[in-house]
DRENZA-872172 format. One record per residue (C-alpha): residue number from 1; residue in one letter; x, y, z. Coordinates in steps of 0.25 Angstrom, whole numbers. Layout:
<vexgus>
<vexgu num="NUM" residu="A" px="X" py="Y" pz="Z"/>
...
</vexgus>
This chain:
<vexgus>
<vexgu num="1" residu="S" px="-157" py="121" pz="-252"/>
<vexgu num="2" residu="V" px="-155" py="114" pz="-239"/>
<vexgu num="3" residu="P" px="-145" py="103" pz="-238"/>
<vexgu num="4" residu="T" px="-149" py="89" pz="-235"/>
<vexgu num="5" residu="E" px="-143" py="80" pz="-225"/>
<vexgu num="6" residu="S" px="-135" py="68" pz="-231"/>
<vexgu num="7" residu="R" px="-139" py="54" pz="-225"/>
<vexgu num="8" residu="V" px="-127" py="45" pz="-221"/>
<vexgu num="9" residu="T" px="-132" py="31" pz="-221"/>
<vexgu num="10" residu="A" px="-118" py="24" pz="-219"/>
<vexgu num="11" residu="F" px="-104" py="28" pz="-214"/>
<vexgu num="12" residu="Q" px="-91" py="21" pz="-214"/>
<vexgu num="13" residu="S" px="-77" py="25" pz="-208"/>
<vexgu num="14" residu="Y" px="-65" py="18" pz="-214"/>
<vexgu num="15" residu="A" px="-50" py="20" pz="-210"/>
<vexgu num="16" residu="M" px="-48" py="28" pz="-223"/>
<vexgu num="17" residu="G" px="-61" py="35" pz="-225"/>
<vexgu num="18" residu="V" px="-76" py="35" pz="-223"/>
<vexgu num="19" residu="G" px="-88" py="31" pz="-231"/>
<vexgu num="20" residu="G" px="-103" py="31" pz="-230"/>
<vexgu num="21" residu="T" px="-116" py="33" pz="-237"/>
<vexgu num="22" residu="V" px="-122" py="47" pz="-239"/>
<vexgu num="23" residu="D" px="-136" py="49" pz="-245"/>
<vexgu num="24" residu="G" px="-135" py="35" pz="-251"/>
<vexgu num="25" residu="T" px="-121" py="38" pz="-257"/>
<vexgu num="26" residu="D" px="-109" py="30" pz="-252"/>
<vexgu num="27" residu="L" px="-97" py="39" pz="-249"/>
<vexgu num="28" residu="L" px="-83" py="35" pz="-246"/>
<vexgu num="29" residu="V" px="-72" py="45" pz="-242"/>
<vexgu num="30" residu="G" px="-57" py="40" pz="-239"/>
<vexgu num="31" residu="T" px="-44" py="35" pz="-245"/>
<vexgu num="32" residu="V" px="-42" py="28" pz="-259"/>
<vexgu num="33" residu="D" px="-40" py="15" pz="-251"/>
<vexgu num="34" residu="L" px="-53" py="16" pz="-244"/>
<vexgu num="35" residu="F" px="-60" py="18" pz="-258"/>
<vexgu num="36" residu="A" px="-53" py="5" pz="-263"/>
<vexgu num="37" residu="D" px="-56" py="-3" pz="-250"/>
<vexgu num="38" residu="E" px="-71" py="0" pz="-252"/>
<vexgu num="39" residu="G" px="-71" py="-2" pz="-266"/>
<vexgu num="40" residu="W" px="-74" py="12" pz="-271"/>
<vexgu num="41" residu="T" px="-68" py="16" pz="-284"/>
<vexgu num="42" residu="V" px="-58" py="28" pz="-285"/>
<vexgu num="43" residu="P" px="-55" py="35" pz="-299"/>
<vexgu num="44" residu="D" px="-40" py="36" pz="-302"/>
<vexgu num="45" residu="A" px="-40" py="50" pz="-302"/>
<vexgu num="46" residu="I" px="-44" py="50" pz="-287"/>
<vexgu num="47" residu="E" px="-34" py="39" pz="-284"/>
<vexgu num="48" residu="E" px="-23" py="47" pz="-291"/>
<vexgu num="49" residu="R" px="-26" py="60" pz="-282"/>
<vexgu num="50" residu="A" px="-26" py="51" pz="-270"/>
<vexgu num="51" residu="A" px="-13" py="45" pz="-272"/>
<vexgu num="52" residu="A" px="-8" py="59" pz="-276"/>
<vexgu num="53" residu="A" px="-13" py="65" pz="-263"/>
<vexgu num="54" residu="T" px="-7" py="54" pz="-254"/>
<vexgu num="55" residu="T" px="7" py="57" pz="-261"/>
<vexgu num="56" residu="E" px="6" py="71" pz="-258"/>
<vexgu num="57" residu="G" px="3" py="68" pz="-244"/>
<vexgu num="58" residu="N" px="-11" py="71" pz="-243"/>
<vexgu num="59" residu="A" px="-23" py="61" pz="-240"/>
<vexgu num="60" residu="P" px="-33" py="59" pz="-251"/>
<vexgu num="61" residu="V" px="-48" py="57" pz="-247"/>
<vexgu num="62" residu="V" px="-57" py="50" pz="-258"/>
<vexgu num="63" residu="V" px="-71" py="53" pz="-259"/>
<vexgu num="64" residu="G" px="-81" py="43" pz="-265"/>
<vexgu num="65" residu="R" px="-96" py="41" pz="-268"/>
<vexgu num="66" residu="D" px="-103" py="28" pz="-271"/>
<vexgu num="67" residu="G" px="-91" py="19" pz="-273"/>
<vexgu num="68" residu="A" px="-81" py="29" pz="-281"/>
<vexgu num="69" residu="A" px="-72" py="40" pz="-277"/>
<vexgu num="70" residu="E" px="-76" py="53" pz="-282"/>
<vexgu num="71" residu="G" px="-66" py="63" pz="-276"/>
<vexgu num="72" residu="I" px="-54" py="65" pz="-267"/>
<vexgu num="73" residu="A" px="-49" py="75" pz="-256"/>
<vexgu num="74" residu="V" px="-35" py="76" pz="-252"/>
<vexgu num="75" residu="V" px="-31" py="80" pz="-238"/>
<vexgu num="76" residu="G" px="-18" py="81" pz="-231"/>
<vexgu num="77" residu="D" px="-9" py="88" pz="-221"/>
<vexgu num="78" residu="Q" px="3" py="97" pz="-224"/>
<vexgu num="79" residu="P" px="15" py="95" pz="-216"/>
<vexgu num="80" residu="R" px="18" py="106" pz="-206"/>
<vexgu num="81" residu="E" px="28" py="116" pz="-212"/>
<vexgu num="82" residu="D" px="39" py="115" pz="-202"/>
<vexgu num="83" residu="W" px="39" py="100" pz="-201"/>
<vexgu num="84" residu="E" px="53" py="98" pz="-208"/>
<vexgu num="85" residu="T" px="59" py="108" pz="-199"/>
<vexgu num="86" residu="V" px="54" py="101" pz="-187"/>
<vexgu num="87" residu="V" px="59" py="87" pz="-192"/>
<vexgu num="88" residu="E" px="72" py="93" pz="-195"/>
<vexgu num="89" residu="M" px="73" py="99" pz="-181"/>
<vexgu num="90" residu="L" px="69" py="86" pz="-175"/>
<vexgu num="91" residu="D" px="79" py="78" pz="-184"/>
<vexgu num="92" residu="D" px="90" py="87" pz="-179"/>
<vexgu num="93" residu="R" px="87" py="84" pz="-165"/>
<vexgu num="94" residu="G" px="88" py="69" pz="-168"/>
<vexgu num="95" residu="V" px="73" py="66" pz="-167"/>
<vexgu num="96" residu="E" px="68" py="54" pz="-174"/>
<vexgu num="97" residu="I" px="56" py="59" pz="-182"/>
<vexgu num="98" residu="A" px="44" py="50" pz="-187"/>
<vexgu num="99" residu="V" px="32" py="55" pz="-194"/>
<vexgu num="100" residu="L" px="19" py="48" pz="-190"/>
<vexgu num="101" residu="T" px="7" py="50" pz="-200"/>
<vexgu num="102" residu="G" px="-6" py="44" pz="-205"/>
<vexgu num="103" residu="D" px="-3" py="49" pz="-219"/>
<vexgu num="104" residu="S" px="2" py="39" pz="-229"/>
<vexgu num="105" residu="E" px="17" py="37" pz="-233"/>
<vexgu num="106" residu="E" px="16" py="46" pz="-245"/>
<vexgu num="107" residu="A" px="10" py="58" pz="-237"/>
<vexgu num="108" residu="S" px="21" py="57" pz="-227"/>
<vexgu num="109" residu="A" px="32" py="55" pz="-237"/>
<vexgu num="110" residu="T" px="37" py="69" pz="-235"/>
<vexgu num="111" residu="F" px="40" py="66" pz="-221"/>
<vexgu num="112" residu="G" px="47" py="53" pz="-224"/>
<vexgu num="113" residu="A" px="56" py="60" pz="-234"/>
<vexgu num="114" residu="H" px="61" py="70" pz="-223"/>
<vexgu num="115" residu="P" px="75" py="66" pz="-218"/>
<vexgu num="116" residu="G" px="72" py="70" pz="-204"/>
<vexgu num="117" residu="I" px="60" py="60" pz="-202"/>
<vexgu num="118" residu="D" px="64" py="46" pz="-198"/>
<vexgu num="119" residu="E" px="50" py="39" pz="-200"/>
<vexgu num="120" residu="V" px="37" py="42" pz="-206"/>
<vexgu num="121" residu="F" px="25" py="33" pz="-201"/>
<vexgu num="122" residu="A" px="14" py="35" pz="-212"/>
<vexgu num="123" residu="G" px="0" py="31" pz="-212"/>
<vexgu num="124" residu="V" px="-1" py="29" pz="-197"/>
<vexgu num="125" residu="P" px="-16" py="29" pz="-193"/>
<vexgu num="126" residu="P" px="-19" py="37" pz="-180"/>
<vexgu num="127" residu="E" px="-21" py="25" pz="-171"/>
<vexgu num="128" residu="A" px="-7" py="20" pz="-174"/>
<vexgu num="129" residu="K" px="1" py="33" pz="-172"/>
<vexgu num="130" residu="A" px="3" py="31" pz="-157"/>
<vexgu num="131" residu="E" px="8" py="17" pz="-159"/>
<vexgu num="132" residu="T" px="17" py="22" pz="-170"/>
<vexgu num="133" residu="V" px="23" py="32" pz="-161"/>
<vexgu num="134" residu="R" px="24" py="21" pz="-150"/>
<vexgu num="135" residu="Q" px="32" py="11" pz="-158"/>
<vexgu num="136" residu="Y" px="41" py="21" pz="-166"/>
<vexgu num="137" residu="G" px="44" py="28" pz="-153"/>
<vexgu num="138" residu="A" px="48" py="15" pz="-145"/>
<vexgu num="139" residu="G" px="60" py="18" pz="-138"/>
<vexgu num="140" residu="K" px="61" py="32" pz="-142"/>
<vexgu num="141" residu="Q" px="56" py="45" pz="-136"/>
<vexgu num="142" residu="T" px="44" py="49" pz="-146"/>
<vexgu num="143" residu="V" px="39" py="63" pz="-149"/>
<vexgu num="144" residu="M" px="25" py="63" pz="-157"/>
<vexgu num="145" residu="I" px="20" py="76" pz="-164"/>
<vexgu num="146" residu="G" px="6" py="77" pz="-168"/>
<vexgu num="147" residu="D" px="-6" py="86" pz="-169"/>
<vexgu num="148" residu="G" px="-18" py="76" pz="-173"/>
<vexgu num="149" residu="T" px="-28" py="69" pz="-164"/>
<vexgu num="150" residu="N" px="-22" py="56" pz="-171"/>
<vexgu num="151" residu="D" px="-9" py="59" pz="-165"/>
<vexgu num="152" residu="A" px="-14" py="60" pz="-151"/>
<vexgu num="153" residu="P" px="-10" py="45" pz="-147"/>
<vexgu num="154" residu="A" px="3" py="46" pz="-154"/>
<vexgu num="155" residu="L" px="6" py="59" pz="-146"/>
<vexgu num="156" residu="A" px="3" py="53" pz="-133"/>
<vexgu num="157" residu="T" px="11" py="40" pz="-136"/>
<vexgu num="158" residu="A" px="24" py="48" pz="-139"/>
<vexgu num="159" residu="D" px="34" py="52" pz="-128"/>
<vexgu num="160" residu="L" px="31" py="67" pz="-132"/>
<vexgu num="161" residu="G" px="19" py="71" pz="-140"/>
<vexgu num="162" residu="I" px="18" py="85" pz="-147"/>
<vexgu num="163" residu="A" px="5" py="90" pz="-152"/>
<vexgu num="164" residu="L" px="5" py="102" pz="-162"/>
<vexgu num="165" residu="G" px="-3" py="114" pz="-159"/>
<vexgu num="166" residu="S" px="-13" py="111" pz="-170"/>
<vexgu num="167" residu="G" px="-16" py="97" pz="-165"/>
<vexgu num="168" residu="T" px="-29" py="91" pz="-159"/>
<vexgu num="169" residu="A" px="-32" py="92" pz="-144"/>
<vexgu num="170" residu="L" px="-30" py="77" pz="-143"/>
<vexgu num="171" residu="A" px="-16" py="78" pz="-149"/>
<vexgu num="172" residu="A" px="-12" py="89" pz="-139"/>
<vexgu num="173" residu="D" px="-18" py="81" pz="-127"/>
<vexgu num="174" residu="A" px="-9" py="69" pz="-131"/>
<vexgu num="175" residu="A" px="3" py="76" pz="-133"/>
<vexgu num="176" residu="D" px="14" py="80" pz="-123"/>
<vexgu num="177" residu="V" px="17" py="94" pz="-130"/>
<vexgu num="178" residu="A" px="8" py="103" pz="-138"/>
<vexgu num="179" residu="I" px="13" py="113" pz="-148"/>
<vexgu num="180" residu="V" px="4" py="125" pz="-148"/>
<vexgu num="181" residu="D" px="9" py="132" pz="-160"/>
<vexgu num="182" residu="D" px="8" py="120" pz="-169"/>
<vexgu num="183" residu="S" px="21" py="122" pz="-175"/>
<vexgu num="184" residu="L" px="31" py="110" pz="-178"/>
<vexgu num="185" residu="S" px="42" py="119" pz="-175"/>
<vexgu num="186" residu="S" px="38" py="120" pz="-161"/>
<vexgu num="187" residu="L" px="43" py="106" pz="-159"/>
<vexgu num="188" residu="E" px="57" py="111" pz="-158"/>
<vexgu num="189" residu="T" px="53" py="118" pz="-146"/>
<vexgu num="190" residu="V" px="47" py="106" pz="-140"/>
<vexgu num="191" residu="F" px="59" py="98" pz="-143"/>
<vexgu num="192" residu="D" px="68" py="109" pz="-137"/>
<vexgu num="193" residu="L" px="59" py="110" pz="-124"/>
<vexgu num="194" residu="A" px="60" py="94" pz="-123"/>
<vexgu num="195" residu="A" px="75" py="94" pz="-124"/>
<vexgu num="196" residu="A" px="76" py="106" pz="-114"/>
<vexgu num="197" residu="A" px="67" py="99" pz="-104"/>
<vexgu num="198" residu="N" px="75" py="86" pz="-106"/>
<vexgu num="199" residu="V" px="88" py="93" pz="-103"/>
<vexgu num="200" residu="R" px="82" py="100" pz="-91"/>
<vexgu num="201" residu="V" px="77" py="87" pz="-84"/>
<vexgu num="202" residu="K" px="90" py="81" pz="-86"/>
<vexgu num="203" residu="Q" px="97" py="93" pz="-79"/>
<vexgu num="204" residu="N" px="88" py="92" pz="-67"/>
<vexgu num="205" residu="I" px="89" py="77" pz="-66"/>
<vexgu num="206" residu="G" px="105" py="79" pz="-68"/>
<vexgu num="207" residu="W" px="105" py="90" pz="-56"/>
<vexgu num="208" residu="A" px="96" py="80" pz="-47"/>
<vexgu num="209" residu="F" px="105" py="68" pz="-49"/>
<vexgu num="210" residu="C" px="117" py="77" pz="-47"/>
<vexgu num="211" residu="Y" px="111" py="82" pz="-34"/>
<vexgu num="212" residu="N" px="107" py="68" pz="-29"/>
<vexgu num="213" residu="G" px="120" py="62" pz="-33"/>
<vexgu num="214" residu="V" px="128" py="71" pz="-24"/>
<vexgu num="215" residu="A" px="118" py="73" pz="-13"/>
<vexgu num="216" residu="I" px="113" py="59" pz="-10"/>
<vexgu num="217" residu="P" px="127" py="53" pz="-8"/>
<vexgu num="218" residu="L" px="131" py="65" pz="1"/>
<vexgu num="219" residu="A" px="119" py="63" pz="9"/>
<vexgu num="220" residu="I" px="121" py="48" pz="10"/>
<vexgu num="221" residu="T" px="135" py="50" pz="15"/>
<vexgu num="222" residu="G" px="130" py="61" pz="25"/>
<vexgu num="223" residu="L" px="139" py="72" pz="19"/>
<vexgu num="224" residu="L" px="127" py="81" pz="14"/>
<vexgu num="225" residu="N" px="121" py="90" pz="25"/>
<vexgu num="226" residu="P" px="106" py="88" pz="24"/>
<vexgu num="227" residu="L" px="103" py="103" pz="24"/>
<vexgu num="228" residu="F" px="113" py="104" pz="12"/>
<vexgu num="229" residu="A" px="106" py="93" pz="5"/>
<vexgu num="230" residu="A" px="92" py="100" pz="7"/>
<vexgu num="231" residu="I" px="98" py="113" pz="1"/>
<vexgu num="232" residu="A" px="104" py="106" pz="-10"/>
<vexgu num="233" residu="M" px="91" py="98" pz="-13"/>
<vexgu num="234" residu="A" px="83" py="111" pz="-13"/>
<vexgu num="235" residu="F" px="94" py="117" pz="-23"/>
<vexgu num="236" residu="S" px="93" py="105" pz="-32"/>
<vexgu num="237" residu="S" px="78" py="106" pz="-33"/>
<vexgu num="238" residu="L" px="79" py="121" pz="-36"/>
<vexgu num="239" residu="L" px="89" py="119" pz="-47"/>
<vexgu num="240" residu="V" px="80" py="109" pz="-53"/>
<vexgu num="241" residu="V" px="68" py="117" pz="-53"/>
<vexgu num="242" residu="T" px="76" py="129" pz="-58"/>
<vexgu num="243" residu="N" px="81" py="121" pz="-70"/>
<vexgu num="244" residu="S" px="68" py="116" pz="-73"/>
<vexgu num="245" residu="S" px="61" py="130" pz="-73"/>
<vexgu num="246" residu="R" px="71" py="135" pz="-83"/>
<vexgu num="247" residu="S" px="66" py="138" pz="-97"/>
<vexgu num="248" residu="L" px="69" py="125" pz="-106"/>
<vexgu num="249" residu="L" px="72" py="134" pz="-119"/>
</vexgus>
């Protein structure tokens, strides 16, 4: 038999789902709260399954027809396998760690229970992530790690944005660093490179200050031969360039 096309005569997008009328049948897909707000009935069995899914860290999606819920789909993300190792590594470095997620408090309870995590911001909508990073990072140097399109504004807001390899193109464009292999363990290399680069910059600035601190007073007093000053300046520049070109790790 040839399938017939369904006719959609109404459609409504909600903050927590969608609804509409298809072939004369009213449909609603979303959270249990959405069904309650719209006055649709939800059987106890579906409510219990939704509550259990939320506790397990998953997102329940209820499906209903003509004023009553008839089924539920459970979706969710699994934490990356190496997240605890990375948290411990950052904690050992004295980094203050906060988790920023759109999931509920119940779903993010695992992160909140970890001793290395200082703060968990749960239930944060995509449009509020950047502002959360801005407020939380006030007076601090902030690093944001993410991989989704919704993370892009927050990645751009942080002092350093790091996008994971599996992330969207928008996240990669907004970030300052993109990890190609998509492994959280690579964050240790990123932090090692950043620390080594910071040391290298301080070395070059220190040498420049030392040179100028000696050369300028001698030049002012007329004790420094101009030819010697030119040679010393060239040597100073060569030293800085050579130091900068050395491998960081």
